[in-house]
C-alpha positions in Angstrom: 111.5 98.7 95.7 112.4 95.7 97.9 110.9 97.6 100.8 107.6 98.3 99.1 104.2 96.5 99.3 101.4 96.9 96.9 98.0 96.4 98.6 95.1 95.0 96.6 91.8 95.0 98.6 89.2 92.6 97.3 85.7 92.2 98.7 84.2 90.3 95.7 85.5 88.9 92.5 82.9 88.5 89.8 83.8 88.2 86.1 84.3 91.9 85.5 86.4 92.3 88.6 88.6 89.3 87.6 89.7 91.3 84.6 90.5 94.3 86.8 92.4 92.0 89.2 94.4 90.4 86.4 95.2 93.9 85.0 96.3 95.1 88.5 98.6 92.1 88.8 100.0 92.6 85.3 100.6 96.3 86.0 102.8 95.4 89.0 104.6 92.6 87.1 105.6 94.8 84.1 107.1 97.6 86.3 110.6 98.5 85.3 112.3 98.7 88.6 115.4 97.2 90.2 113.3 94.8 92.3 109.7 93.8 92.2 107.5 95.0 95.1 105.7 92.5 97.3 101.9 92.2 96.7 99.5 91.9 99.7 96.1 90.8 98.6 93.4 91.4 101.2 90.2 89.4 100.8 86.9 89.3 102.7 86.7 85.5 103.2 88.3 82.0 102.7 86.3 81.4 99.5 87.8 84.5 97.9 91.3 83.5 99.2 91.0 80.2 97.4 89.8 81.9 94.2 92.6 84.5 94.3 95.2 81.8 95.0 94.1 79.9 91.9 95.1 82.7 89.6 98.3 82.2 87.5 100.8 84.7 88.8 104.0 85.7 87.2 106.7 83.6 88.8 108.8 86.7 89.8 106.0 88.1 91.9 106.1 87.7 95.7 102.5 87.7 97.0 100.6 86.9 100.1 96.8 86.5 100.5 95.4 87.8 103.8 91.9 87.2 105.0 90.1 90.0 106.8 87.3 88.5 108.9 86.1 92.0 109.9 84.5 94.7 107.7 85.2 94.4 103.9 84.9 98.0 102.9 87.9 99.7 101.3 89.2 101.5 104.4 88.9 98.4 106.6 90.7 96.3 104.0 93.6 98.8 103.7 93.9 99.2 107.4 94.0 95.5 108.0 96.7 95.2 105.3 98.8 98.0 106.8 98.9 96.3 110.1 100.3 93.2 108.4 102.9 94.6 106.0 106.6 93.9 106.6 108.1 96.6 104.4 108.8 100.3 104.9 106.5 101.6 102.2 103.1 100.6 100.9 
């Protein structure tokens, strides 16, 4: 899975969504694979980027936070991420 990216689009992060986000990250970190996939987190603005970067991530996870200054709907976030991935699969 060295050539796989997991995309997590985020347009807001309230308390309930923080739990969902933490569970999504945990789900990736406990996968039983030969290698850990990269995680690309797409956020709607710089404030969300700072908040996401303040999370405590498992040390083995490789992640990048990408700001999408355009539309923050699901499809726009995914398309923005796909244009930025460096792996074969997502």
